[in-house]
N, C-alpha and C positions, 0 to 999 in steps of 0.2 A: 530621724537620725538617732534620737535618744532612745528609741525602742531598740535599735541595733546595738547601741552602746550598752544598754542594760543586759541584753542577751550575751554580749561578749564578756561582761564582768561576771555574770552568773556562771558562764561556762568556765571561765578562768578560775573562779572560786571552787567549782566542782573538781577541776583538774588538780588544784592545789591539794585537795584532800586525797585524791587518787594516788598522786605520786609519793604520798607519805604512807600509803598502805603497804604493809610488809609483803602481802601476797602479790601485789603489782610490782614491787621492787624486785621480787624474785624472778619475775618474767622480764628480762632486760629489754627485749624487743618492744613490748608494749610500753614499758616505762620510758624508754627513749622516744617512742612516738608521742607520748603525752608531754614529755619535757620539750620536744620540738614545737608542739602546738602552743604550749605555754610561752615559749620564747617568741613566737610569732605574735601572740596577743599582748605580751607585756608592754610594748610601747603605747598601745591604745589604752590599756588599763591605767598606766602611769599618767598619761596625758589627761585622761578623764578625771583622775584624782586631783590634778592641778585645776581642772575646770570647776569641779564641785567645791574645792577650797576657795577659789576666786568668787564663786557664786555666793557662798556663805558669807564671805567678807563684804560683798556688795549688799547683801540683805541686811547685814549688821549696820553698815554705814547708812543705809536708807532709814533704818529704824532709829538710829542715833539722830539723824536729821529731823525726823518727826518729833522726837521726844525732847531733844536738847534745846534749851533756851539761851544758853551762853553763845554769844555770837562767834567767838574764837573756835569753840568746839564745832559749831555749825559749818564754819569755813573748812575745818579739817575734814569733816564728813563729806562735804561737797567735793573736795579734792580726791578723797578716797573713792567716791562714787565714780568720778570721771576716770580715774586710773583703772579701776576694776572693770568698767564697761569697755574700755579699750582692750584691756587684758582678755576679757571674755570673747571679744570679737576676734582677736588673734588666735585664741585657743580653739575657737569654733572652726576657723579655717584649717588649723593644723589637724584637728580631729577628723574633719571631712576628708582630708588627704590620706590620713591613716586608715580610714574606713574604705577607701577605694580598693576593690578586690585586687589582690596581687596576681600579676600574670604568672602562672606556674612555670613559665619558661625563663623568667627574668634572670636567674642565677646561672643559666646554662652557657656552655660554649657556643660559638657561632660558626656556621658554615656560610661563607659569603660567596655568592656567585656573581661575577662581573662579565658582561658580554658587550662587545662592540656592537653598536646599532647602525642607524643610518649615517652614511658619510664615508664609507669605504676605509681607506688607510687611515684617514684622520680620526675616524671613530675608534679604530684599534689603538691609535696613539693616546687618545683620551681615556680609553679603558685602562691602559697602562698607567696613566697619570692617577686615575682613581684607585688602582691597586696600590700604588705607592702611597697615596694620601691615607688610605685606611691602615696600611702597614705602619706608617708613622704615627697615626692616632693610637694604634695598639701599643706601640713602643712607649708613647708618652704616659699610658695608663698601666704599664707593667704587664700587659697581656702578651702572651706568646702567640707567634703566627707560624703556620705551616702550609706551604703550597701543596694542595692535594693533586691538582692537575692544571696544566697551562698549555695553551696553543698560541705560540708567538708567530709574529710576521718579521721579516728580515730587517725592517727599518726601526725596530725597537717597540713595536706595537703589540697589543695582545687582543687576539680574536675573542678568546674566552679564558677565564681562570676561576678556579675553585680554591678558596683559602679557608683554612681553619683558624679561628681566633679563640685562644683558650684563656680563661680568666673568669673569676666569679663576677657576675653582673655584666658580662660582655653583651649578652642579648638585650638586657635592659637598656643599655647605652646605644645600641645600634639598630634596634628593631624598626625604627622609623626611617631607615635609609633605603628601604625597598622602593623601587620605582624607576622611572626614566630620568636620567641626569643629562642635561643639555649643555653643550659648550659653544660659545661664539668667540672665534679667534681667526687670525690669519694663519693658515697651515704653513709649515716649513716648506712644503712642496709647491706653494702658490707663489708664482713670480710676479703677478700683477698687484699683490697687496690686498686682495679682496677678503672680506671677512666671511668665513664659512660657518654654517651651523651643523653640528654633528651631535649624535647621541650615544649613550651607553646605558645599558640596564644593570641594575643592582638588585639582587635578591638576598635577603638575610634570613637564614633558616636556623632554628635552634638544633643543636646536636641532640639526638635522641638515643635512648637505650632500648634494648630488646623488650623490656617490660612495657614500654610505651607504644611501640609498633612492632608487630611480629610479621616478619616476611617469611613465607613458606619457601624453602629452597626449591620446591617443584614449580614455584611461580616465577623463578628467575632463570633466564637463558644467559649462559656465560659463554662468550667467545674470546679466544686468545689469538693474538696476531703479532707481527713484528712491528715494533715501535718505529715511528717516522719522525723526521725533523732533527733538531740538534740533540746530540747525545753522544756518549762514548760508544766504542765498538760493540761492547756487550749489549747495550740497550738496543742498538739497531740491528743486531744479527741474531737475537733470540726471540722466541715468542713470549715476551714478558708483558706486552700491553694487554689490557683487559677491557672488554665491553660487556656491561651487564644490562639486560633488558627485563624490566618488570612487566610480565605479560598481562596482568589484570589492568594496569594503568597505562601501559605503553611507554613508561618513563625509561630513558636510556642514559646510562652513565659510562663514561670512558675514563681510563686512567693509564698513563704510560710513563710517568715521570721516574719511577723506580726501576732499577735493574732486575729486581726480584718480582716475579709474577705473584708470589704470595703477598708481598707488601702492596702491590697494585690492587690485588683483590680486596685487601683490608680497607684501603682508602676508598675504593669504588663503593664498597658496601656501606661505609659511613655516609657517603654522599647520597646513595640510593635511599637509605633509611630516612635521611633528612627530607629528601624530596617527596617521598611517599607520605610522611607525617605532614609535611606542608600541604600537600594536596588534600589530605583528610581534613585539615584545619580550614582550608579555603572552602571546601564543600560544606562544612559545618557552619562556618560564618555566613555563607551565602543564604542559609535558611533563617538567619537571625538578622532581619533587616535593621532593627533598632541598634544592634551592636555595630553594624557596618556604619551607620550614620555617625556614631560616637567616636570612631577612629580618627586619627590624624590622617586625612586622606583615606583611601581605601586600601593602601598597601599594594594595589594592583600594579603589576609590572608594566602595564601600558600607560600608567598615569605619569605625566611629566611633573616631577616634584621640585626640581631645582635647576637654575641656570647659572653657568659660570661664564661671565663676560670678561674676557681678557683685556680688550682695549680700554674699558672703564675700571678694571680692577675690582669688579663687582660680583658678588654672589647673592642670588635671590632665591629664597625658599617660598614657592608659590602657595603652599598650603596654609602658611600662617602670615603671609605678607611681610616676611623679614628680609631686609636687604642690608648687607654689610660690605663695606669697601676695604676688605682685607683679604683679597684673593690669594696673594702669595702665602700668607700665614695659614689660610685654610687648606690650600693644596699641600702644605707641609704638615698637615695632620691636626692643626689647631681648630678642631670642630666643636669644642665644648659649648661655645656660645649658641650655636645652632641647635645642638642636641638638647641643651638645657631648655631652650625656648620651646622646642617641640614637646618635651616632657611636661613643661609648665602648661602649655596649651591643652594637652591631653588631660592633665589633672583638673584644669578649670572646667572642661567639658563634663567630666565625671562628677565634679562637685555640684554642678547644676542639677544633678539628679536628686540631690537631697532636699 
């Protein structure tokens, strides 16, 4: 760990000299790049300075204890040693967290895909509940939401929905929500009062730019057709709906929510880019077995990650063994306790690498 810290400090010192160089200042793009790098390293450098100061004070107190004969001074030295040892232990933990490589996607917007799974209409109703839950969570954190596409059923359920969540750090907060969510409750349509189990899948994808994933227009087949389902006269009587097929991967995206074909094309392309980027990342991660083992679960959409039990008012996250009896609050978007616990577990796993 201290080798890593030493290299970070050396690089930070080198960048400090570079950003003061008039030739580099004249080249604003390079200067801004170096300033950004310094900004990312600064918390580590400052925390390491705290650590070295505490270490010096500990060494001084130990030396005092060895050399001092006055009992009162020796007691002061012992107290200082105890205090600085506790301080160093806490600073070491904080440094380990700061040294965990930052996910390059953490600050990005999110494209969240929610699909009804096993359970028919009840699964679609649960998918609608999850859509509302994440919308409320976004509102609580000041994130903006935008429905990119949605396929509803008549009783208020959602077969599938794609939603954009915009805000700095959105991906860092929601990236561990991917997987199968299970609900146990008595459906509204059930007359005998039996508890049913249904599922819905959630996928959390970072929004990507052209520089991160290039899609050749020749690789995309675009079909336009008349929108179906609920909508105004214009939506249902013009060829405004768009279906995009990425030929190399077979990924298909549809969008029909907007009256304008151009707007539907823009939304569909955003989702397509995110899905292609996600596929590329999944393939890359599959090659790195150790990275897979260190994730909170695998992030696989077939993995059951959480159960929402309505009769008991209980929510259980199976990856970290967390159970909370506050289902109503959680379904209203109060997810921070779960998300914080998932992030803490991830950090603890990464810290074990040091």
